N, C-alpha and C positions, 0 to 999 in steps of 0.2 A: 912905289907903284902898287896898287891894290892887286891882290891875287883872286879877288872875288870874281866868279864867272856868272852865276845865275842861281835863282831859286826855282824849284820845280816840284811837281807832284807825280806820283805813280800810284796805280792801283795794284796793291800787293797784299797777299794774305787776306783778301776780301775787304780791305779798307783803303781809304785815301791816305797816302803817306807823303808828307812834305819834307823837303831837304834843301840845304844850301850847298853849293859846290864851289870849291876854291882850287886854284892851281892848274888843273887840267892834267892830261896824261904825262907821265914821266917814264922814260925808257928805263927798264930794268928795276924799277921800284914799285912795289905793290901799292895800290890805292889804300887809303885809310878811311874807315867809317868811324866817326866820333858819335858816341851815344851819351847824351847828357844825363844829369841826375833828375831827381824827383820833381822839382819845380823849375827846371831850366829849359825853356824853349831853345831851339837851335840858334836863334839870333843872338842869345846871350853868350854863346860860345864863338861868335863871329870873329873876335880879335884873335882867338886861338886858330881858327880856320885860316885867317889871313897869314899867320906865321907858318902853319903847316903847309899852306899852299905853295910856299917857296920850295918845298922838298917833296911833296906828295900830291897826287890827285886825291883831294880831300872832300868827303861828304859829311855834313853834320845833319843828323836825323832829328826830326821832331817826333819823339815817342808818342804813340797814340794817346790822345787826351791832353796833349800839350801843343802850344804853338798853332800852326796851321794844318796839322794832321787831323784826321777825323776824330771827333769827340762826341760822346753822348753819355747819359747816365746808364744806358743799357749795354754799352760795350764791355767786353771781357778785358779787364785790366790786370790779369794775372801775369806772373813772370813768364809762364809758358807762352801765352799769347804774344807778349812783347818780344820774346826770343824768336818766335815764328815770324813775326813782322820783320825783324832784322834780316833773317835768312832770306825771306821772300823779297825784301827790298834789294839785296845784293844780287839775287838771281834775276829780278826784273830789269836791273840796270846792266845785266850781262857781265858782271865782274867775275872773271875767271879765277882770280887770286887776290885776296885782300886781307888787311889786318883790321882789328877792331880795338878802339881805345874807348873804354867806358868809364864814366865817372860815377861813383857812388851807386845809385840804383842802376845806372847804365852799365857798371861793371858786373853787376849780378845778371843783367840781361845778356851781356856778352858771354859770361860764364855758362849760363844755361844754353845759349846757342851753341857754344863750343862743345858742350857735353854730347851733342848728337853727332859730332865729328864730321861736319860738312867738309867736303874735299877742298872747297875754295877758300875756306878760312884758315890762314896760315900762321897768324900770330895774334895773341890777346894781351892787352894791357889793362889791368884793373887798377883804377885810381881810387884809393881809399874806400874800398867797398864796405858796406855795413856787414858786420859779422854776427849780428844778432840773429836769433832764431829760437826754435822751441828749446826750452831749458837753458838758454844762454842769457847773458846780461842784455838789457834793453839798449836800443839805439840811443845815443846821447840826446839828439833833438827830440822834441815832443810834438805830437800832432797839432795842438792848438797854434803853435808858431806858424805852421803852414796854412791851416784853415782860416785863422783870423785874418791873416794878411791877404789871402785870396778873396775873402768876402769883402774886405775893404777895397781891394783892387777892382772888383766887379762894379762897385759904385763909383770908382774914380778916386784913386789914392794919391795924395800929394807927395812931393819929394821928402818933406819933413816927416810925414807919417811913415813912409817906407824906411827912412833912415833909422827910425826907432827899432825896426826889425833887423837892420843890417848896419850897425853903428860903425863898423871898421871899414866898410867899403868906400871906394871913391865916389864922388858925385856922379860920374859917368855910369858907374856900375849900378848905383842906386836908381838913377833915372831909367836905365834900361829895364830893370826889374819892375819898376813902377809902371812902365809902359806896357809890358808884356805879361805880367803875372795873371791878369784876368783871363788869359788864354789857357790856363791850367784848370782842367775840369776837377771839381772837388771830389767827385766819386773816384776819379782816377788816382788822385793823390791819397785819398783815404785807403783805397785798396792796396796801393803800392806800399804805403807806410805800414799797414797791417801785415803785409807779406814780409816786411823786414823781420817780423817776429814769429810768423807761422811757417815760413819757408826756409829751410836750412840749406844755404848755399854750399856748405861744406860737403854735402852729399854729391855735388856735381864734380868736385875737384879730382877724385881718383879716375874719372873718365876722360880727363883732358889729355890729349896726346900731341899738342902743339906747343911751341915755345911761349911761355907766359911770363909777364912781368907784373909784380905787385909794387905799386908806388904808394908809399906811406907818408901821410902828412904828420910832421913832427909835433904840431900843436893841435891836431884834429880831435884827439881823444876817441877816435873811432876804432883804430887798430892799435892794440897794445903788444908788448913783446911776446906775451904768451900766445897771442893770436898769430903772430908771425911764425912762431915755432910750430904751431898746429898746421898752418897752411903749408909750411915747408915739408912737413911729414906727409901731407896729402898730395902735394904737387912737388915731387922730388926734384924736378928740374927748374923750379920757379926761380926767377931772378928778382931779388928784392932791392929796391932803391928807396931812398928817403929824401924828403924835402924838409929839412929841419925847421925852417922858419915859417912854414906855411900851416894854416889851419885847413879844415876839411875842403874848402873851396880853393884848392891848391894854386891854380894859376891866377886867381884873384889876389892872393897874398904874396906870391913870389913867382912872377911869370918867368923870369929868366932861370931861376932855380928849377922850375917845372920843366923847361925845355932841356936843361942840362941833365936832368935825372934820367931821361930816355937813353942817354949815351947813343950808341948806334944800333939799338935793339930793333928798330923798325927798318933797318937797312942803310941808314945814313944818320949822321949827327944833325940835331936841330939847332946847333949853334955854330957860327962860323969861327 
């Protein structure tokens, strides 16, 4: 039985924000806001929302410039603006206590939001966040991989053409990306990608005062052992988990391993 409830929009932080909701209220368990990565509209995380909805009141956010949230070439697409969106979204929905699960760019957004120590944000999960920044090694993916596929999607990209960009994905995953990638604003993607290299997320970490989990993809190439050690030194109480057989798109590669890696960090296990 599906846990999907509805999609909706709110006006928060001065823009229209779109989200998908799964599960509904759960007594004694904080709601979870999922913040996807750089070119992942909320709908592409729907299957994760379906599963999370069994255990949590779950909201998947369309980050500004993606999916059905507000987008234009003139919007501010900085990490600060996106973090402010997240906090305003939770406040507009009246969430008194919630956890954030952010993937890749979404992890950096969650981290920046947690830096301001909002009272309602109780736990943070960072899924394979980019650790690039000034004076650091570059993020493994390159900007043309995103821009070229978005431009093709804007014209109408075929399944076969999209598969060339995502050769290891299932047909369903590739179809969904082909259907929704055109909703990713190129200016938003360019700014976010550039911020991977000019914004140092490590500066946020000493200011985090909530339980935090770092989930590392074993085959992602994004986070190396030395990165884990540095993050542990900056976030003394961080819990580190691994999904050894997954690439950067962790639940795409090992969905069950992804759920197991949470343990009971969010208040309950995600596996029966």
